C-alpha positions, -999 to +999 in steps of 0.1 A: -022-054+191-008-049+156-023-063+125-007-068+091-016-049+060-007-063+026-017-058-010-015-085-037-015-083-074-051-084-087-040-113-108-026-133-079-036-149-047-026-138-012-003-159+010-007-152+047+024-134+059+039-142+093+056-116+115+071-117+149+094-096+170+092-069+196+102-037+178+087-022+147+120-026+129+122-063+138+086-068+127+093-050+094+124-071+089+104-103+093+077-091+070+103-082+045+118-117+045+084-131+038+078-105+011+110-115-005+100-152-005+065-143-019+080-121-047+076-085-057+038-086-057+036-080-020+034-046-004+037-044+033+031-014+056+031-012+094+033+025+103+071+027+109+085+061+118+114+077+100+137+069+129+127+032+127+133+033+089+169+045+095+175+016+119+157-011+099+182-013+070+209-024+095+189-056+100+202-088+083+166-098+075+156-071+050+166-044+026+151-010+024+139-018-012+114-042+003+095-016+023+066+004+011+054+031+035+018+042+033+008+078+041-028+089+040-038+116+016-049+138+045-016+134+064+004+141+032-016+173+026-014+186+062+023+197+059+034+197+023+070+206+029+074+179+056+057+154+033+080+162+004+111+160+027+099+126+041+093+112+006+127+123-005+144+107+025+125+074+022+134+072-015+171+080-008+171+049+014+156+028-015+121+023+000+089+032-017+058+053-008+021+046-012-004+075-010-033+059+009-071+068+009-067+087-024-100+102-034-115+105+001-100+139+009-084+167-010-076+146-041-055+174-057-039+162-089-013+189-085+000+173-053-003+139-069+022+152-094+044+168-068+045+138-044+069+113-060+050+083-046+053+049-062+017+037-054-017+053-054-041+035-031-076+043-041-099+048-011-120+017-003-152+037-003-150+038-041-141+001-043-166-014-019-197-008-041-179-009-075-201-037-087-233-017-082-223+020-085-216+032-120-202+065-108-176+046-087-166+026-118-161+058-137-141+074-109-119+044-102-112+039-139-103+076-143-080+075-112-064+043-124-057+057-158-043+090-145-021+072-119-008+047-145-001+075-170+019+092-143+040+061-137+024+051-104+011+017-095-025+014-083-037-004-052-075-008-047-085-012-011-116-030+003-117-058-023-142-081-008-159-100-037-148-118-069-171-095-088-152-064-076-118-082-083-129-089-119-140-052-124-107-040-111-088-064-134-109-051-164-101-015-153-064-024-151-057-019-114-025-036-105-030-045-068-059-053-046-062-054-008-091-066+013-110-095+028-112-114-005-075-120-002-070-122+036-086-111+069-064-090+092-047-111+118-027-104+150+010-107+145+010-131+175-013-154+156+012-158+128+042-170+148+058-202+138 
């Protein structure tokens, strides 16, 4: 079963997206229509492959500009040339890239500079205890500042409490993702 994965502006509230369809491209198209209705604050990802990306723009329900693809830091670092090529191809189609789990693995600022990603998604392990762990606060603030200065938007994962949301707002993170906004749901549970 597939679940949805969304990020919302830290200053906004999440609306539950609905998705249906049999293929990944159809599911992305449905999500994209809902994202368009919700506005630009929504970021959706569902693990599409590059071949599905090429097919998806043909859909009448979505445009490539409405898709944001997440790639984990570890996957991005495993084959640098493949990663750079994929990012280039996705951007040529008009879609965007989020570098997920940043801070949990290699965390090379050199590669952050080389990877022309649009979003930096800070690993949830730094967000979860943000209210009680001063070192996490320092780390998240530093990552946020670096990413923003590099022209990237910041997504904080695992936002579960209003306290953490307020800290992220104070830090200047632009997007939050986690149980505070919405619990994961099966796509089948969101059909009209």
